[in-house]
C-alpha positions as CSV (number, residue, x, y, z in Angstrom):
1,X,113.2,46.4,119.9
2,X,116.3,46.9,118.2
3,X,118.9,49.2,119.5
4,X,120.1,52.0,116.9
5,X,123.7,52.9,116.7
6,X,123.1,56.3,118.2
7,X,121.6,54.4,121.3
8,X,124.9,52.1,121.7
9,X,127.0,55.1,121.1
10,X,125.2,56.9,123.8
11,X,125.4,54.1,126.3
12,X,129.2,53.6,125.6
13,X,130.0,57.2,126.2
14,X,128.0,57.2,129.7
15,X,129.9,54.0,130.7
16,X,133.1,55.2,129.7
17,X,132.4,58.5,131.7
18,X,131.4,56.7,134.6
19,X,135.1,55.3,135.0
20,X,136.0,51.8,135.8
21,X,134.8,50.1,138.6
22,X,137.1,48.8,141.5
23,X,137.1,45.0,141.3
24,X,136.5,42.8,144.4
25,X,140.2,41.4,146.0
26,X,140.2,37.7,145.4
27,X,142.5,35.8,147.5
28,X,144.8,33.4,145.9
29,X,143.5,29.8,146.3
30,X,145.9,27.5,148.3
31,X,147.2,24.7,146.3
32,X,146.3,21.2,147.2
33,X,150.1,19.6,147.3
34,X,153.6,21.4,146.5
35,X,154.9,20.8,143.2
36,X,158.9,21.1,142.6
37,X,160.2,23.4,139.9
38,X,161.0,21.5,136.8
39,X,163.7,22.9,134.4
40,X,164.8,21.4,131.5
41,X,168.6,22.2,130.3
42,X,169.2,24.1,127.1
43,X,171.8,22.5,124.4
44,X,174.8,24.3,124.6
45,X,174.0,26.8,127.3
46,X,174.9,26.4,131.1
47,X,171.3,27.9,131.7
48,X,167.8,26.0,132.2
49,X,164.0,26.9,130.9
50,X,161.5,26.2,133.4
51,X,158.5,24.5,132.2
52,X,155.2,23.6,133.7
53,X,154.7,20.2,132.2
54,X,156.6,17.4,130.4
C-alpha cells in the first residue's frame, strides 16, 4: 500500500498540531581522564586559539 500525498499531509498536520514532545533528560557522561586545554598561538597576535587535537 502506498501513501498518497493527501495522507502524508494529513499526518504532518496532526503531528504538528500535537506539538513537540519533551525529551528525556540525559546526564552528561563522566570522562575517563582529564585532558588539558590545548591552545595554539596566533601569528602576529597576543591571543591563542583553542584546539581539540593536534
